[in-house]
N, C-alpha and C positions, 0 to 999 in steps of 0.2 A: 464136658468138652466136646465141641464140634469135631467130627471125625476129620483127621488131618493125615494127608499122605506125604511123607517126607521124601524129598528128591535129592537134597544135598545138605551136608553139614557145613555150615559157613564158618563157624567159630566154636572153639572149645577152650574153656579156661576153668579156673577154680570155682566159678560161681554159676556156670550153666553151660549148656550146649545150645547153639542157635541153628535151627534148621530152616531151609527154604523148601516149600512144597506147595500143595494146593488143598483145597477142601475136597473131601470125598464127594464124588458125583459132580464136581465143578472144576475140571482140570484147567479151565481158563481163569479161575479166580486164585491168583497167587497169594500165599500167606507165609508168615514167619512164625515159627514156634520156638519159644524159649523154654527149655527143659531144665528146671531148677534142680530136680531130683537127680540129675546127672552129675551134680557137684559132689565132691567127697563129703562124708558125714561131718568131718570137723569144720568145714567151711560153709555148711548148709545154712546155719542160722543167719550168717551175714548175707548169703546168697538170697535167702527169702526176704531179708530186709531191703536189698536192692530191688528185687522183683516187685515188692509191694510199693516201693516208690514209683516204679515204672507204671504199675497198674493204676495208681491214683492219678498220676500225671496224664496218662492216656485217656482216662475217663474225662478229665477236665478239658482236654484239647479236641474232643470228638468232632466238633464242628469247624475246626480250623483247617483250611486248605494247606497242604504241605506237611501234614503230620500223619503218622500211622493211626489207625483206629483199632481199638481193642475189640476183639471178637468174642473171646471167652476166657475163663480162668478155671483151673481145676487143681487137684492136689499135686500135680507134677509141674505146673508152670502156667504159662499164658500163651494165647494165640492172638496175633494181630495181623492186620492187613500188610501186604508187602508194598513197599514204596520202590517203584522202578526209577533208577537213575544212576548216575556215576558220581562217586565221591570226588570232592573238590581237587584232591591232589592228582586225580586222573583227568577230570573235566577241565580244570584250570580255567575257570570263567574269567573273561576280561570285558564282558559286555555290561554296561551300566544297568541294563534292564534286569539282569540276574540279581545284582546287588540291591536294586530298588525293591525287588520282590522279597529278597531276604530280610530287608529292613521292615517291610510290610508284615512278614511272618513274625519277626521279633515283637512288633507292636501288638499283634494278635495274641501272642503268648502272654504278653504283659497284661493285657486286658483280662485274660483268663486267670491271672494270679500265678502263673507258672514261670519259674526260672529254670533253664535247662542245666546250667552249671558245668557243661562239658563241651562247649562250643569252640574251645581252642583246638580241638582235634578236627582236622579237615575231613576225616572219615565220617563224622557225624553230620556233615552238610552234604547235600546231594544236588546235582543238576538233573532235573527230570528230562525225559525225551523232548518235551515241548519247551525246554529252556527255563522252566520255573525253578524256584528254590524249595527245598524240603529239608527237614531235619529228622533224625532217627536217634535211637538209643537214649531213652529217658531214664536209665537206671539211677542216675545221680540227680535227677530233677527234683525240685521242691515245689510244693503247692502252698501258697501263702493266702491265708484267709484275711489277713490284715496287711495293708500296704505300708508297713512301718519301715524303720531304718534298715533292718536286715534285708527286707525285700528290695528296697531301692538300691542297696549296695550290690546285691547279687544280680539284679536286672542290669545295672550299669556294667558289671563285668561281662555279661552276655553280649551287650552292645559293643564293648571294647574288643571282645574276641572276634566279632564279625569284622571290625575294622582291621584286626590283625590278618584275617583272611584276605581282605581287600589289599592290604600292603603286600602280601605274598604273591597274589595272582593278578592284581590290577593296580599296580602302584600309581599309574597315571590318573587314577580316579581319586587319589588321596588329596583332599583339600588341606590348607594350613590348619583349619580347625580340627579335622580328623587326625592329623599328625599330632596335634597338641593333646587331644583326648587319649590317643593311643598311649602316649607316654605317661598319662596321669593314672597310675594304679590307685585303686581304693586302699584305704588303710588296712582292712582285713587281708587284702591280697598281698600287700607288702609284708605284713606279719607272717602270712602263710609262706611266702617265698623265703623269708629269712629264718624261720624256725621249723615249721611243720614239713615243708617240701623236702628238705634234705633227709628227714626221717622217712617220709613217704617213699622217696626214691630208694632208700636203703632196703625198706621192707618189700616194695613191689619188685625191684630188680634183683635183690639178693635172695629174699625168702620165697616170694611168689614167682620169681624168675620171669618178670615182665620187662618190657622195654618199650618206650615210646618211639623208638626209631633211632638208628645209629648212622654214622657216616659210613659210606660204602667202602672206603679205602680202595685197595687195588689188589685184593687177594687173587682174583681170577688171573690177572696178568702174571703174578709171581708164582702161583701154585697150580693154575689151571692145567698147564701142559703136563706136569707130572701126574696129576690126578687122572686126566684122560688116558695117559699111557698105561697107568696101572689098571684101570678099569677095562680098557680095551684088550688087555692081555688075558683077561678071564675068558676061557673057552665059552662060546655061545653068545658073547657080546658082539652086537652088530654096530652099534653107534652109541655115543655119549654126548649129551648136551648139558652144559653147566650154566646155572644162574645163581643169583645171590638173594639173600633175605636177611632181615635183622635178627641177630641172635638175642636171647633173653637178657643177658647181662651186658651192661654198658662197657665193661672192661674187655669183653670179647669182640665187640664190634659186629662185623659182617660175617654171615655164614655162607658156605657154598652148598648149593643144592644140586645133586647130580641126577639127571633122568637117564636111565640106562636101558637101551633097547635090547631085550634078550627074551628068550623063551625058556630059560632054565628054571626048573621047579625050585632048586635050592639057591636061586640067585642072590637073595639078601645075605646069606651067610658067606657065599663065595666072593661076593663083591666086597664085603667088609674085610674078609681075610686078605684080599689083594691090597688093601690100603695099609696094612700093619707096618710095612716097611717104610711108609711115608712119615710115620710119626705124627706130630700135630698138624702137619701141612697136608691135611686130607679133607675130603668132603664131609660136611657135618650131617647131611641127609642124603641117602641114596634110595631112589625109588625105581625099581625095575618096572618097565612098561613093555607091553607087547609090540607097540609101534609108536614112534614119535610123529607128531604132526609135522608135515613138510610143505615147503613152498613149491612152486612149479619147477624150480631148478634142482629140487631134491634136498635142499638144505633144511635142517630143523627150523621150525617156526619159534624162534627165541622170544618173539613178542608174546605169543600164547603161553609158553613155558614160564616166562618171567611172571606173568599174572598168576599162574597156578602156584609157583613157588612163593609168591608174596601173599597167597590166600586172597587174591582179588578176583574171585571166580565170578562175581556178579558182573564184572566188566568184560567177560569173555564173549558175550553175545555180539558185541560190536565187531570183534575180530573173526568170529566163526561165521556169522551171518546165517544164510540159508543153505550153506554147504553141508548136506547130509552126511557125506563121506567124512569130512573133517570133523563134524560133530561126533560121529561114531568113534573116531580115534581119540578125541579129546575127553569125552565123558568118562571112560574108565580111568584116565589119568587123574581127573578131578576127584573121582570117588576114592582113589587110592593115595591121594596127596598126604604128605607127612607134616606140613606146617598148617596149624589151625589158628594161629595168632592173627589179629587184625592190626598189629603194629606195623609201622612204616619206617622207611629210611628218613632220617632228618637231613634235609638238603644242607650242604655246606654253604656258609656265608662267604662271599668273596673277601679276600684279604684286603685290608684297608690300603689305600695308596700311600706310598712312602714319599 
Protein backbone atom coordinates (compact mmCIF):
# COMPACT_ATOMS: atom_id res chain seq x y z
CA UNK A 1 0.00 0.00 0.00
CA UNK A 2 1.23 3.45 -0.88
CA UNK A 3 1.81 5.42 2.35
CA UNK A 4 -1.34 7.34 3.23
CA UNK A 5 -1.79 10.15 5.74
CA UNK A 6 -5.36 10.25 7.08
CA UNK A 7 -6.78 13.69 7.81
CA UNK A 8 -10.52 13.08 8.27
CA UNK A 9 -12.83 10.10 8.73
CA UNK A 10 -15.66 10.75 6.28
CA UNK A 11 -17.87 7.75 6.89
CA UNK A 12 -18.10 4.75 9.20
CA UNK A 13 -20.50 1.85 8.77
CA UNK A 14 -20.65 -1.93 9.11
CA UNK A 15 -18.60 -2.48 5.96
CA UNK A 16 -15.68 -0.04 6.18
CA UNK A 17 -14.30 3.30 7.25
CA UNK A 18 -13.67 5.91 4.58
CA UNK A 19 -10.86 8.37 5.22
CA UNK A 20 -9.80 11.47 3.34
CA UNK A 21 -6.13 12.34 3.35
CA UNK A 22 -3.12 12.52 1.08
CA UNK A 23 -0.17 10.47 -0.06
CA UNK A 24 2.90 10.67 2.17
CA UNK A 25 5.31 13.19 0.75
CA UNK A 26 2.61 14.63 -1.52
CA UNK A 27 0.28 16.77 0.64
CA UNK A 28 -1.29 18.30 -2.47
CA UNK A 29 -2.35 14.90 -3.82
CA UNK A 30 -5.66 14.18 -2.05
CA UNK A 31 -6.74 10.56 -1.78
CA UNK A 32 -9.50 8.44 -0.23
CA UNK A 33 -8.82 5.28 1.76
CA UNK A 34 -11.46 2.59 2.37
CA UNK A 35 -10.42 0.52 5.40
CA UNK A 36 -12.31 -2.77 5.13
CA UNK A 37 -10.67 -4.31 8.20
CA UNK A 38 -12.33 -1.61 10.31
CA UNK A 39 -15.59 -3.53 9.81
CA UNK A 40 -16.73 -5.93 12.56
CA UNK A 41 -15.59 -9.53 12.09
CA UNK A 42 -19.12 -10.79 11.45
CA UNK A 43 -19.70 -8.37 8.54
CA UNK A 44 -16.20 -8.52 7.09
CA UNK A 45 -16.87 -11.22 4.43
CA UNK A 46 -19.64 -9.08 2.93
CA UNK A 47 -17.46 -6.00 3.37
CA UNK A 48 -14.70 -7.59 1.29
CA UNK A 49 -17.25 -8.68 -1.32
CA UNK A 50 -18.32 -5.06 -1.74
CA UNK A 51 -14.72 -3.82 -1.72
CA UNK A 52 -13.72 -6.29 -4.42
CA UNK A 53 -16.62 -5.12 -6.59
CA UNK A 54 -15.33 -1.58 -6.21
CA UNK A 55 -11.76 -2.62 -7.01
CA UNK A 56 -12.79 -4.40 -10.22
CA UNK A 57 -14.96 -1.48 -11.30
CA UNK A 58 -12.28 1.14 -10.61
CA UNK A 59 -9.77 -0.82 -12.68
CA UNK A 60 -12.24 -0.87 -15.57
CA UNK A 61 -12.97 2.89 -15.47
CA UNK A 62 -9.36 4.02 -15.07
CA UNK A 63 -9.41 6.08 -18.29
CA UNK A 64 -12.85 7.65 -17.86
CA UNK A 65 -12.94 11.30 -16.88
CA UNK A 66 -15.20 11.87 -13.88
CA UNK A 67 -14.41 8.62 -12.06
CA UNK A 68 -11.93 7.89 -9.24
CA UNK A 69 -8.74 6.02 -10.10
CA UNK A 70 -7.50 3.08 -8.06
CA UNK A 71 -4.07 3.75 -6.56
CA UNK A 72 -3.37 0.54 -4.64
CA UNK A 73 -4.86 -2.39 -2.74
CA UNK A 74 -3.61 -4.17 0.38
CA UNK A 75 -4.82 -6.52 3.13
CA UNK A 76 -6.71 -3.69 4.87
CA UNK A 77 -8.56 -2.17 1.95
CA UNK A 78 -8.02 0.10 -1.02
CA UNK A 79 -6.70 3.55 -1.85
CA UNK A 80 -8.13 5.69 -4.64
CA UNK A 81 -7.83 9.22 -5.90
CA UNK A 82 -9.99 11.87 -4.32
CA UNK A 83 -12.71 13.48 -6.44
CA UNK A 84 -13.25 17.10 -5.52
CA UNK A 85 -16.83 18.27 -5.84
CA UNK A 86 -20.17 18.83 -4.15
CA UNK A 87 -22.84 16.11 -3.98
CA UNK A 88 -25.97 16.82 -5.97
CA UNK A 89 -28.27 17.54 -3.05
CA UNK A 90 -25.92 20.40 -2.11
CA UNK A 91 -24.82 21.52 -5.58
CA UNK A 92 -28.38 21.32 -6.97
CA UNK A 93 -27.33 21.66 -10.64
CA UNK A 94 -29.85 23.15 -13.04
CA UNK A 95 -27.47 23.86 -15.93
CA UNK A 96 -28.07 21.65 -18.99
CA UNK A 97 -24.29 21.44 -19.47
CA UNK A 98 -23.89 19.47 -16.23
CA UNK A 99 -26.54 16.96 -17.27
CA UNK A 100 -25.05 16.68 -20.76
CA UNK A 101 -21.72 15.81 -19.15
CA UNK A 102 -23.44 13.33 -16.81
CA UNK A 103 -24.98 11.55 -19.82
CA UNK A 104 -21.51 11.55 -21.44
CA UNK A 105 -20.16 9.86 -18.32
CA UNK A 106 -22.90 7.22 -18.36
CA UNK A 107 -22.12 6.43 -22.01
CA UNK A 108 -18.44 6.02 -21.15
CA UNK A 109 -19.29 3.64 -18.29
CA UNK A 110 -21.49 1.68 -20.65
CA UNK A 111 -18.69 1.32 -23.21
CA UNK A 112 -16.47 -0.02 -20.40
CA UNK A 113 -19.11 -2.61 -19.51
CA UNK A 114 -19.76 -1.04 -16.08
CA UNK A 115 -23.11 -0.41 -14.45
CA UNK A 116 -22.96 1.62 -11.25
CA UNK A 117 -26.22 0.33 -9.73
CA UNK A 118 -26.43 3.04 -7.04
CA UNK A 119 -27.05 6.26 -8.96
CA UNK A 120 -30.43 6.89 -7.35
CA UNK A 121 -28.48 8.38 -4.44
CA UNK A 122 -27.58 12.02 -5.15
CA UNK A 123 -24.58 11.58 -2.82
CA UNK A 124 -22.94 9.44 -5.50
CA UNK A 125 -23.13 12.19 -8.13
CA UNK A 126 -20.81 15.19 -7.82
CA UNK A 127 -20.48 18.58 -9.45
CA UNK A 128 -16.76 19.31 -9.73
CA UNK A 129 -15.37 22.82 -9.20
CA UNK A 130 -15.27 23.35 -12.97
CA UNK A 131 -18.92 22.33 -13.33
CA UNK A 132 -18.33 18.83 -14.69
CA UNK A 133 -20.07 15.61 -13.63
CA UNK A 134 -18.41 12.88 -11.57
CA UNK A 135 -19.53 9.68 -9.87
CA UNK A 136 -18.14 7.95 -6.78
CA UNK A 137 -18.82 4.88 -4.58
CA UNK A 138 -18.55 1.85 -6.84
CA UNK A 139 -19.22 -0.74 -4.10
CA UNK A 140 -22.38 -1.99 -5.83
CA UNK A 141 -21.06 -1.65 -9.38
CA UNK A 142 -21.06 -4.58 -11.80
CA UNK A 143 -18.56 -5.36 -14.52
CA UNK A 144 -20.19 -7.05 -17.51
CA UNK A 145 -18.03 -8.98 -19.94
CA UNK A 146 -21.08 -9.72 -22.08
CA UNK A 147 -23.64 -7.12 -23.12
CA UNK A 148 -26.62 -9.39 -22.54
CA UNK A 149 -30.07 -8.78 -21.13
CA UNK A 150 -28.91 -8.33 -17.52
CA UNK A 151 -26.37 -5.71 -18.58
CA UNK A 152 -28.91 -3.82 -20.70
CA UNK A 153 -31.47 -3.77 -17.89
CA UNK A 154 -28.96 -2.51 -15.32
CA UNK A 155 -27.61 0.11 -17.73
CA UNK A 156 -31.17 1.27 -18.39
CA UNK A 157 -31.75 1.70 -14.64
CA UNK A 158 -28.56 3.80 -14.35
CA UNK A 159 -29.89 6.01 -17.14
CA UNK A 160 -33.34 6.24 -15.54
CA UNK A 161 -31.79 7.21 -12.19
CA UNK A 162 -29.99 10.10 -13.87
CA UNK A 163 -33.35 11.24 -15.22
CA UNK A 164 -34.60 11.03 -11.64
CA UNK A 165 -31.87 13.47 -10.56
CA UNK A 166 -32.83 15.77 -13.44
CA UNK A 167 -36.45 15.72 -12.30
CA UNK A 168 -35.37 16.64 -8.76
CA UNK A 169 -32.93 19.44 -9.56
CA UNK A 170 -33.74 20.64 -13.08
CA UNK A 171 -37.36 19.74 -13.88
CA UNK A 172 -37.42 22.38 -16.62
CA UNK A 173 -35.01 20.19 -18.62
CA UNK A 174 -37.34 17.17 -18.61
CA UNK A 175 -38.69 16.46 -22.09
CA UNK A 176 -41.88 14.44 -22.68
CA UNK A 177 -39.69 11.48 -23.68
CA UNK A 178 -37.63 11.79 -20.49
CA UNK A 179 -40.80 11.87 -18.38
CA UNK A 180 -42.11 8.79 -20.14
CA UNK A 181 -38.84 6.86 -19.66
CA UNK A 182 -38.65 7.84 -16.01
CA UNK A 183 -42.02 6.21 -15.38
CA UNK A 184 -41.03 3.05 -17.26
CA UNK A 185 -39.30 0.85 -14.67
CA UNK A 186 -37.66 -2.32 -15.92
CA UNK A 187 -39.31 -5.61 -14.92
CA UNK A 188 -36.50 -6.55 -12.47
CA UNK A 189 -36.84 -3.11 -10.86
CA UNK A 190 -40.59 -3.57 -10.42
CA UNK A 191 -40.05 -7.04 -8.93
CA UNK A 192 -37.38 -5.61 -6.59
CA UNK A 193 -39.68 -2.82 -5.39
CA UNK A 194 -42.57 -5.22 -4.79
CA UNK A 195 -40.71 -8.09 -3.12
CA UNK A 196 -37.06 -7.53 -2.15
CA UNK A 197 -37.08 -3.81 -1.30
CA UNK A 198 -39.42 -4.17 1.72
CA UNK A 199 -37.14 -6.88 3.13
CA UNK A 200 -34.07 -4.78 2.32
CA UNK A 201 -35.55 -1.82 4.19
CA UNK A 202 -36.38 -4.02 7.17
CA UNK A 203 -32.83 -5.35 7.36
CA UNK A 204 -30.94 -2.13 6.65
CA UNK A 205 -33.11 0.14 8.80
CA UNK A 206 -33.89 -2.35 11.55
CA UNK A 207 -30.88 -4.68 11.83
CA UNK A 208 -28.10 -2.52 10.33
CA UNK A 209 -29.71 0.73 11.55
CA UNK A 210 -29.36 2.53 8.23
CA UNK A 211 -31.69 5.06 6.71
CA UNK A 212 -31.78 6.63 3.27
CA UNK A 213 -33.06 9.85 4.76
CA UNK A 214 -36.15 10.93 6.58
CA UNK A 215 -38.48 13.90 6.69
CA UNK A 216 -37.19 16.55 9.03
CA UNK A 217 -40.42 17.18 10.89
CA UNK A 218 -40.34 20.06 13.35
CA UNK A 219 -38.57 18.72 16.44
CA UNK A 220 -36.39 21.79 16.82
CA UNK A 221 -39.46 24.00 17.01
CA UNK A 222 -41.22 21.86 19.62
CA UNK A 223 -38.27 20.59 21.71
CA UNK A 224 -35.36 22.90 20.95
CA UNK A 225 -36.15 25.49 23.60
CA UNK A 226 -36.31 22.93 26.44
CA UNK A 227 -33.12 21.23 25.27
CA UNK A 228 -31.22 24.52 25.11
CA UNK A 229 -32.45 25.51 28.57
CA UNK A 230 -31.40 22.18 30.11
CA UNK A 231 -27.93 22.24 28.54
CA UNK A 232 -27.31 25.92 29.30
CA UNK A 233 -28.09 25.21 32.95
CA UNK A 234 -25.02 22.97 33.23
CA UNK A 235 -22.21 24.97 34.90
CA UNK A 236 -19.49 25.80 32.40
CA UNK A 237 -21.79 25.85 29.37
CA UNK A 238 -21.36 29.07 27.42
CA UNK A 239 -23.61 28.46 24.42
CA UNK A 240 -25.63 25.75 22.64
CA UNK A 241 -26.32 25.35 18.92
CA UNK A 242 -28.85 22.77 17.67
CA UNK A 243 -29.09 21.14 14.25
CA UNK A 244 -30.85 18.09 12.82
CA UNK A 245 -29.72 14.88 11.11
CA UNK A 246 -31.45 11.69 9.86
CA UNK A 247 -31.87 9.03 12.53
CA UNK A 248 -31.12 5.40 11.59
CA UNK A 249 -34.65 4.02 11.85
CA UNK A 250 -37.46 5.33 9.70
CA UNK A 251 -39.87 5.20 12.60
CA UNK A 252 -37.73 7.66 14.55
CA UNK A 253 -37.42 10.30 11.84
CA UNK A 254 -35.17 13.24 12.60
CA UNK A 255 -32.53 13.50 15.32
CA UNK A 256 -31.37 16.60 17.18
CA UNK A 257 -27.62 17.24 17.30
CA UNK A 258 -26.42 19.61 20.06
CA UNK A 259 -23.08 21.42 19.79
CA UNK A 260 -22.28 22.67 23.31
CA UNK A 261 -19.55 25.24 23.91
CA UNK A 262 -17.86 24.32 27.19
CA UNK A 263 -14.43 23.67 28.70
CA UNK A 264 -15.58 21.09 31.29
CA UNK A 265 -13.51 17.92 31.30
CA UNK A 266 -16.57 15.88 32.33
CA UNK A 267 -18.88 17.64 29.89
CA UNK A 268 -20.32 14.52 28.14
CA UNK A 269 -21.54 12.97 31.40
CA UNK A 270 -22.74 16.28 32.87
CA UNK A 271 -24.67 17.23 29.72
CA UNK A 272 -26.32 13.82 29.40
CA UNK A 273 -27.35 13.95 33.06
CA UNK A 274 -28.95 17.36 32.52
CA UNK A 275 -31.25 15.86 29.88
CA UNK A 276 -32.68 13.05 31.99
CA UNK A 277 -35.61 15.13 33.18
CA UNK A 278 -36.58 15.81 29.54
CA UNK A 279 -37.44 12.18 28.88
CA UNK A 280 -37.56 11.30 25.19
CA UNK A 281 -37.71 14.96 24.13
CA UNK A 282 -33.94 15.39 24.34
CA UNK A 283 -30.95 15.79 22.02
CA UNK A 284 -29.88 12.53 20.39
CA UNK A 285 -26.24 13.56 20.02
CA UNK A 286 -24.35 16.00 22.25
CA UNK A 287 -20.88 17.14 21.20
CA UNK A 288 -18.93 19.38 23.59
CA UNK A 289 -16.73 21.86 21.70
CA UNK A 290 -14.13 24.35 22.88
CA UNK A 291 -15.56 27.06 20.63
CA UNK A 292 -18.44 27.38 18.19
CA UNK A 293 -17.80 28.92 14.76
CA UNK A 294 -19.35 32.37 14.75
CA UNK A 295 -20.47 35.01 12.28
CA UNK A 296 -19.45 38.66 12.57
CA UNK A 297 -22.47 39.42 14.75
CA UNK A 298 -21.38 36.71 17.22
CA UNK A 299 -24.12 34.22 16.36
CA UNK A 300 -23.14 30.56 15.80
CA UNK A 301 -22.59 29.59 12.16
CA UNK A 302 -25.48 27.15 11.81
CA UNK A 303 -24.69 26.67 8.11
CA UNK A 304 -21.33 25.15 9.07
CA UNK A 305 -22.71 23.18 12.02
CA UNK A 306 -25.53 21.79 9.87
CA UNK A 307 -23.01 20.31 7.44
CA UNK A 308 -20.98 18.79 10.27
CA UNK A 309 -24.09 17.32 11.86
CA UNK A 310 -25.10 15.81 8.52
CA UNK A 311 -21.53 14.50 7.96
CA UNK A 312 -21.20 16.61 4.82
CA UNK A 313 -17.69 17.67 5.77
CA UNK A 314 -16.40 17.74 2.20
CA UNK A 315 -18.71 20.68 1.51
CA UNK A 316 -17.25 22.78 4.34
CA UNK A 317 -14.47 24.24 2.22
CA UNK A 318 -16.92 26.48 0.38
CA UNK A 319 -18.14 27.95 3.69
CA UNK A 320 -14.82 28.20 5.54
CA UNK A 321 -12.84 29.49 2.56
CA UNK A 322 -9.38 30.87 3.34
CA UNK A 323 -10.29 32.05 6.85
CA UNK A 324 -7.53 30.46 8.91
CA UNK A 325 -9.11 31.42 12.23
CA UNK A 326 -12.45 29.91 11.27
CA UNK A 327 -10.74 26.77 9.97
CA UNK A 328 -8.91 26.39 13.30
CA UNK A 329 -12.26 26.50 15.13
CA UNK A 330 -14.04 24.14 12.73
CA UNK A 331 -11.41 21.41 12.38
CA UNK A 332 -11.59 20.10 15.99
CA UNK A 333 -15.39 19.98 15.70
CA UNK A 334 -15.12 17.95 12.49
CA UNK A 335 -12.64 15.56 14.09
CA UNK A 336 -14.89 15.07 17.12
CA UNK A 337 -18.21 14.78 15.28
CA UNK A 338 -20.58 12.01 16.32
CA UNK A 339 -22.50 11.27 13.10
CA UNK A 340 -20.56 9.32 10.46
CA UNK A 341 -23.50 8.29 8.28
CA UNK A 342 -23.80 9.63 4.73
CA UNK A 343 -27.57 9.35 4.79
CA UNK A 344 -29.55 12.47 3.97
CA UNK A 345 -32.96 13.92 4.62
CA UNK A 346 -35.60 12.96 2.09
CA UNK A 347 -37.27 16.13 0.86
CA UNK A 348 -40.99 16.20 1.40
CA UNK A 349 -43.14 16.13 -1.70
CA UNK A 350 -45.64 18.97 -1.91
CA UNK A 351 -49.20 18.00 -1.12
CA UNK A 352 -51.33 17.50 -4.22
CA UNK A 353 -53.76 20.32 -4.95
CA UNK A 354 -57.32 19.72 -3.87
